[in-house]
N, C-alpha and C positions, 0 to 999 in steps of 0.2 A: 314379795319379800324373798330373799335368797336364804335358804337354809342349808347347813352343811350336812354331810352324810357320813356314813361309816362310824357312827357312834360319837362323833365330836359334838360337844355342847355348843349350839349356835348362840347361846345367851351368856357365855362366859365373858367377863369384862374384856379380855384380850380380843375375842372375836368381834365384840361390839365396837371396840376401838378401831379394829382393822376396817370395819365398814365405814366408820367416820373418816378415816384417813382416805379411803377411796372416794368418798363424797367430796373431799377437798378438791380432788382432781376434777370431778364433775362440775363443781361450782366455778372453779377458775376457768375452765375451758368454755363454760356457758357465758361467763362475763366477757371473755375474749371475743366470742362470736357476736354478742350484743354490741360490743364497742366498735365494730366495723360500720355501724349505721349511726346516723345523727340522732339526737334526742327525740325528734319527731313528737313534740308535746301534744299535737292534736290527738294522738293515740289515747291520751289520758284526760281529755277534755270532753265532757258530756255535750257541750254546745258546739263542738267542732263541725264546721260546715260540711266536710266530706262525708260525715257519718250520721248526721243528725236525724235523718229519716229512716235509718235502717237498723239502729241498735236498741230501739225500745227504751230509751231513757238511760241506757248504760253508756259508758265510754266504749270506744272501739276495743280496747284491751279487755275490759270486763265482758263484753259481748263475745269476743273471740275466745276468751278463756272459758266461758260458759259452754260454748259450742264444743270446744276441745274436750272439756271434762265430761260432757255428755257421751262422747264416743268412748272415752277412757272408762267411764262408769259401766258402759255396756260390756266392756272387756274385763270387768270385775276388778279394776285397779283399786278401787276404794274399799274393797273387802279386805285388803291386806292391812295388817295392823300397823304398818309403818308409812301409810299413805293417807293424806288428808286433803280433801277437796277445798277449793276456794269458793265455789259457787253452789247454788241450789236453786230449784230442785233438780235432782239428777235421776235418770232412769235406772231401773233395776238391771243387773247383769243379764246378758243373754247366754253366757257360758255357764256351765255347771259350777256350783260352788266348790271351793277348795277347803280342806281342813287344815288350819294352821295350828301349830303348837300353842297351847294356852299359857301365856307367860305374864302378860300385863294384867293388872287389876282393871276392872271396868272403870272408864273415865270418859269425860267429854271435853278434855282440855284441847283447845285449838287456838293457836295464835296467828293464824293466817292473815287476819286483818292487820295486825302489827307488822307482819312480814311484807305485805303489800305496801303499807305506808313507808316503811324504811327503804324499800326498794325504789319507789318512785321519788321519794324526797331526798334520799342520801346516796343512792348508788348510780342511778341513770345519769344524773347531772355530773357525776365525777368521772364516769368512764366513757361517756359519749360526747362528741362534739356538739356544740350548740347548732340549732337550725333544723331545717326540715329537708330531707332528701327524697321524700315521697315513697320510701321503701316501707310502707306501713305493714304489709303482710309479713315481710321478712323480719322487721324489727319486733313486731308483736309475737311472732313465733319464738324468737330468741328470748323475749321477756318471759314467756310462759316457761321455757326451759329453765331459766334462772330462778323463777319463783318456785317451781316444783322442786328443784334441787335444794333450794334454801329451806323449803318447808320440810322436806324429808330429813334433812340434816338436823334441823332444830327440834322437830318432834321425836327424833331418834333418842333424844335425851331421856325419854321415858324408859327405854330399855336400860340405860345407864342407871337411872334412878331405882328401877326395880331390882337390878343386880346388887346395888349398894344396900338397898333395904334388906334384902335377904341375908346380907352379910352381918347386919346389926339391927334386927327388927325392933328389939326392945328399946334401944336408944332413940331410933327414929320415931317410934310410937310415943315415947315420953315427950319428945320435943313437939310432936304434933299436938298432943293433948294440952301442952302448955302454950300452943300457938306461937312457938318460938321459931319463926321463919328464918331469922338470922342464924340461929343455932343449926337449923337444918342445912342452910347454905354452907356454913362453915364446915360441918361434918362431911358433906359430900364433895367439897372442893379439894382438888389436888393441884396446888399451885405449880408444882414441877411439870405436870402434864400440860397445863395451860401454857406455860412458858415455852416448852418444847414445841407445842402446836404452832405458836406464833413464829418461832424460828423456822420451822419446817415450811410454813406458808410463805414466808419471805423468800426462801430459796426456790420453792416451786413456782411462785409468781415470776421470779426473775428468770428461771429457765424456760417455763412454758410460754412466757410472753415475749420472748426474743424474736426479733425479725432477723433472719439469717440470710446473708448474701454470700455469693461465691460458690464454687463448685463443691466444696466440702463444708460440713458442719463443724465449726470451730468457735469456741467461746469468745475468741477475740474478733469475730467477724460480725458481731451484732451492731446494728445501727440505732435502733430505738425499740422501746417496749410497746406492745400493743395495748396494755393497760398499766397504769402506775402500780408499782409494787406496794406502795404505802396504802393505796386504796383497798387492796385485798386484805392486808394485815389489819387495817383499821376497821374494815367490815366485820371481821371476826372479833376483834378486841372490843369494839364499841357496840356491836349489835348481835352477832351470832352467839357468842359466848353468853352475854347477859340474858338474851331471850331463851337460850337453851336452859340456863340455870333457873329462869322463871318457870319454865315448863317442869323442870325437875322438882323444884320446891313445891309447886302446886300439886304435883303428882304425889310426892312423899308426904305432904301434909294430909291429903285425903287418904292415902294408903295407911298412914299411921293411925288416923282416927278410926278407920274401919277394921283395923287388924284384930283378928280373933284368936291369935296364937298360932295359926297355921300360915305357912308362906306359900303353899301351893293352892291352886284353884281346882 
């Protein structure tokens, strides 16, 4: 996790939103990279002949993801409060532990299973050509980059939720004790920010996804898009924003129920 220096609060809502904006770029470029390969559905099939005897009952993607996360775990990736593993068991870090600022309330909220499902069912088929090009390792590597970026973006909603809780703890606590999840959702939602996000995504996907031809980069020289703009916008509108809000509401409900009158830990 990147923290700011020189006295600036890394957990201000503005700084958290800047991180979320940067993650938009990461996600779009990861999708563009995955889109250069075919769907390669054998990657997601436990009975696929090329991998049946080497993945211990997992799909190739599951097996490759587990192997990747084992390496990342040793480098203490999942000790960071904004990183969430998809697989287990994972080894302990081999690097010395780091001391992160204590900001989030203790919680075990993890929606990676839903992220995996939406990615395989609704994203890969929309951004990749049908068929099998045998680029299994390359495609799976890009799958993992997409999944990890989506996971970080969605779970980062906890930081938004904690910031908003600290701005109005009594009201969030009241709603939590009434189990009014709709009320929590309404209180934390900023419709103007969401609308601006979708407009920004549309423009980014249009710019980043261009195929430019000719000796100079000019907006009139594009021939086709590497991924459809509407897929990126729909990904956020239909999946990323609702899943993020699910994380936020789950977090705020638990936070409100356990609130003891102090906001710091």
